[in-house]
N, C-alpha and C positions, 0 to 999 in steps of 0.2 A: 504226622508225616512219616512215610516209610523211610525216606532218606534223611539223614541228619545234615549232611554237607553237600552243597552243589559246588563242583569245581568247574570253573569256566575257563576254557582253553581256546583262545583265538589262534588260528592257524593260517599261515601264509608262506608257501614255498619253503618248508623245512624238512623235506623228505630225508635228508641226510641224518637228522637227529630224532625224528618224530617217533619212530617205533620204539626206540630205547626209552624216550621220555614217557610215552604212554604206558609202557610196560611197568615203569616205576610206580605209576598210579594203580594199575591193576594188581600189583603185588602188595598193596596196603593191607595192614592187619584188619582194618574195618571196611574193606572194599564193598561189602554188602550194604553198608550204610551210606555209601557215596552215590551221588548222581553226577556223572561226568558229562559235561556239555561241550562237545567239540563244535566250534564254529569255523567252518572252512571259508575263509574270506577271499574266495576267487583264486585259489592256488592254480598255477599253470604247470606244476610238476606232479609227482605221484602222491602228494600229501592227501588228497581226497580219497584215493584208493586205499591208503593205509588206514585212514579214519574209518572207512567203510568196513574194513576187516575187523576192527575192534568193535564196531557197532553190531555187526552180525554175530560176533562171538559172545558179547556180554549184554544182558538185558538192561543194565543200568547205565549204558552208554547211549547218549543222544547225539545224533549228528545233524547239524544244520548247515546247509550249503547256500551261500549267498554270493552276490557280486562283490568285487573288491572295493571296499570303502574305507579301509584302515582299521587299526586295532580298536579305536574307541567305539566305532560302530559295531564291531564284532562283539566286544564285551557288553555293550548295551543290549544287544539282542540276546546274549547269554543270560543276562540278569532277568529280562522279561520272560524267559522260558525256565527259570529256576523255580523249584518247588520245595526246597529244603529250608530248614530253620536257619542254617548258616550258609554263607557264601565265601568261597576262596577263589583266587585267581592264580593261574599257572601259565608260565610261558612255555611254548611248545618245544623249545630246545633245551629246557632245564631238566632237573630230576629231583626226586625226593626220597628220603630214607623210608623204610617199610612201615615205620610206626609214626610217621610225621602227622598224618591227619587224625590218628587216634589220640595223640597227645594234645592236639589242638582242640578236639572235641571235649576231652576231659577238662581241659583248661577253661573252656567257655562254660561248660555245665557247672563247674565248681565255682567260678568267679561271678557268673551271671552278668557279664559285661556286654556292652554293645559292640565293642571292638577288642580283639586280642592281638597283641603285637609280640612277635618272637624274633629270634636271631636268624641269620642265614649265612651260608658260606659262599664266598666268591671264588670261582674256579677260573684261573687264568689259562691262557693258551698252553703254558708249560705244565699245566695240571697242578700248580700250587693251589692249595685249598686254604683260604684265609677266613676266619670268622669276622663278620663285619662290625659288630657292636660290642662294647664292654658290657659286662654282666650286671644287670639290675633286676629287681623285682618290686614293682610298685603299682598301686591303684590310684586312679585320679577320677574324681567325680565333679570337678569344677570346670565348666566349659572354657572360661577365660584362661585358666591355668593350662588346660589341655592345648589350646591354640598357641599359647606362649611357648610351650615346649616344642610344638611342631614348627612354628615360624623361626625359632632361634636355632634350630638344627640339633636339638637334643633328643636322642632315643627313638623318635617316631619314624622319621625319614619319609621320602616321597614314594617309595615302592608300594605296590599293592600285593605282591606275592608273599610277603612276610607277615601278612595280616589275615585275620578271620573276622568277618563282619556278620552281625545279625541281619537277617533278611529285612526285619522291621525298619531299621534305620536307613535302608537304601531306597525306600519309597520316594519317588519323585526326584531321585538323584541320578544323573547320567554322567558318563565321561564326555568331555568336551569334544564334539565332532569337529573335524577339520584341522586339528592340532596333532602334530606328530611327536613333539617333545614337550614335556611338562603336563600332559593330560592326567598322568597319575597324581602329580602334585596337586592339581586343582580338584580332582576327585576326592582325594584325602582331606583337603581343606573343607570341602562341603560336608563330608561325612562326619568329620571331627566336630564340625559346627553343630551337628545334629545330636552328637553323642551325649548321653547322660553319665556314662561310666566307661572308662577304658582300663585295661589291665596290660601292663608290660612285663614280660618275663623273658629276658634275653638269655637265661640259662637254657631255655628250650630252643631247639633248632632241628634241622633236618632237611632244609630246602637248599639245593645247590644251584646257584645262579652262575651260568657260564658266560664269561665275557669273551665273546668271539670277534675276530676281525670281520667287519662288514655288518655287525649288529647296529641297531638304531643309534646307540651312543658311541659307536666306534667307526662310523662311516665318514665319508668325505663331508667336510663342512658345507652347509647350504643354508638357505633362508629359513628352513624349518627350525633351526636352533634358536631363532628369535622368538619362537612360540612361547618358550618358557618365560621370557621376559614379559611378553604381553599378558600371560596368565598371572604372573606375580604382580603386575601392575593392576590387573583386575581385582585381585585379592586386596591390594592396598586401597583401591577405590572403595571396595565394599566395607572396609574397616576404618575408613577415614574419620567417621564420626565417633568411633569408640576410642576414648582417650587412653584406655589401658592397653589397647592392642595396636593402635596406628603406628607407633614407633617400631614395634616388632615386625609389622608388615613391611615397613620401609626397609628395615635391615635385611629382611628376607629377600626383598627385591634386589638389593645390592649384592647379596651373595649369589643370586642367580645370574646377575650380570657378570660377576667374577668368573663363574663357571663357563659362560658363553665365550668370554675372551680367552679362557684357557683352551677350549676346543678349537677356537680360531687358530691359536698359535700352534697347537699340536698338529693341526692339519696344514700348517703353513699358509693359512688363508687370510692372515691379518693384512697382507698387502692387497689382496683382491677385495677385501671389505674395509679398505683403509679409512674411509670417512666414518663408518659406523664404529670401527675399532677406536678411533680417536675420540669420537663423541662419548662412547660409554666409558672409556678410560678417564676422560675429563670429569665425568659425573662421579666416578669412584674417588678420584683425587679430591673432589669437593666434599665428599661425605665425611662427617666428623668422626674421628677415631674414637672419641669417647662414646658415641652412639653404637659403633660397631662392638666395642668392648662390653657395653651394658646389655645389648639386645641379641648378641650372637654367641654361639658356643665358642670355646677357645680355638678350635681348629678353624672355624669360619672367620673369626676375628683375625687370626694370623694370616689367612688368605687375603683379606681386605688390606691389611697393613703391607704385606709383601707386594700386592698389585699396585698399591700407592707408591711404594719405593721404586720398584722396577718389575715390569712384566717378565723380563728375562730371568730375573732371580726367582720370581714366583714359579716359573715353568721348571726351573732346575730342581726345586725341592718340593713341589706339590705332591709328588708320588710318595715321598717319605712321610709327609704330614697326612696323606690321604684326605685332602681338604674336601673334595667333592662328595 
């Protein structure tokens, strides 16, 4: 294969940030080894024209124009059109340091893993740059252990932009269409379930994830936020016969419920969704603390306990704990 890494970029109405974001890819030290797949998902601003500029300037930039169907559909189309040994995902309003994909490529070629997982920086509106994960460097080649780490909230996370995937393990796996929140989580669950070997090295980083007002996870609360609960319930259903993983899947679901209640309160929507709020809070209160302690990371365990005690107390200190 001429290109080593295919970078899939779903694009929808991000004209304000797009040129700077794509320029950070163009400036990569191994840009000639990259295949950049821009999937314009029916943008109504000038995003398509910006994409066209980059396509006309660089031979390894591919532009796909489609009707708006959401990020899952755009990423799935990108996967189908990828021709490289490895696949990465990039959000069109983020950026990367100049050697980010070079270090990912060396990482994968050295470790011969199915999935490589690194660190990333969260950039807030005031431009504070915060590394997301504590530093570890470990290899895992036991499928159940890998899923336990994922479901318990240790090291792996739901995001796709901090990972590099071998093309081979993505065969027959797609992002869940029709879901706006939690589609990354379910995609990673499927891929990890396929993986023979993963390598985590959070000393490596270079991806800058911008938390902006109005982004998917910072917008007004709506029914889409329940998608993540439905997908975590689907994972629980799929693992219910596995005696070693079923309790981890249950714990994972309660953590996702906890996050949904958090978003409700942050958006002052707990009154608008009063019945659902009370329903899910009742479920959390019934969930055994000993199970939360045994099957979740310390931060997520603390989140469950705080939500049991008082949602208002949870809301006051969740930022300090960075529970989500």
